[in-house]
N, C-alpha and C positions, 0 to 999 in steps of 0.2 A: 726377397728370395723365396721361392715356393718351396723349398724343404723347411724354412723356418716358420711358414704359414703352417703347414702340416704337422710340426713338431709342436707347436703351440696348441693347435686342435687336439692333438692327441693326448696333452697333457690333461685337457679337459675332456677327455674320452668321447669325442665328437667324430673320430676319423673312422672310415670303412674302406678295407681294402679288398680288392677282387671284384672280378666282372659281375658276377652273380649277385652279389650284395649291393654294389653300386647301383646297377640297373634296376633292381628291386626297389633301392631307395629311390630312385628317379620316378618311377611308377607310381609310388606312394607321395610324392612331391614332398619328400622329407629332406632333401639336399640342399644345403646353402650354396655349395659350389663342388664342382666336379673338375678333377684333374686327369686328363688323358694324355698317353704318349702319342706323338703324331702317327706313329706306324702301328698303333694298337688296332688289333682285329675288330675290337668293339667300339670305335671311334664313331663310325655312322650311327649305330644304335644309340649311343649315349648322345650324340647331337640330336637326334631326333627326339628323344625322351626329354632331355633338357629344353628343349623348344616348347614343347606341350606345356612343360610344368614350370616354364619362366626361370629355370635354374642357369646360373652362370656357368660356362663351360672354358676350362683354360687348356689349351693344347700345350704341351711340353716338347721341347725340341732335344730333350737330354735322352740318354739310352736307359733302359730299365735298371741294369745293373748299376749305373751312376746315381740315379734317383734312391735305389734301394741302400746304397752304400752311404748316402747323405742322411738319409733316414733311420740308418743303424739297423736295417732288417736283414734277416737272412735269407729272405725270399726276393724272388723278382717282381716289382710293383710295375704293372702296365696302366692300371687306372685306380684312383682313390676319390673318396668323396668325403666332404665336411657335413655332418648332419646340421640340420637347423636347431637353434637353441640359443643358450647365453650370449 
């Protein structure tokens, strides 16, 4: 499950939330995997940058409220990335 992978990466302090931070990470080719909601306004830009950097992108078909509640966050999540590392 997607939330479990993000929670595991969060424990390792490798998760980045938010469009500005994720897109910057993609530009620097520092992302291992990007998770984007299918209805996100940043989907096209994330796909373009992921293709350039060779990063895996996963489109999610859940609502942002559902993903936020699974990750136990108080804010809505529309895009997240796992940093390269361990």
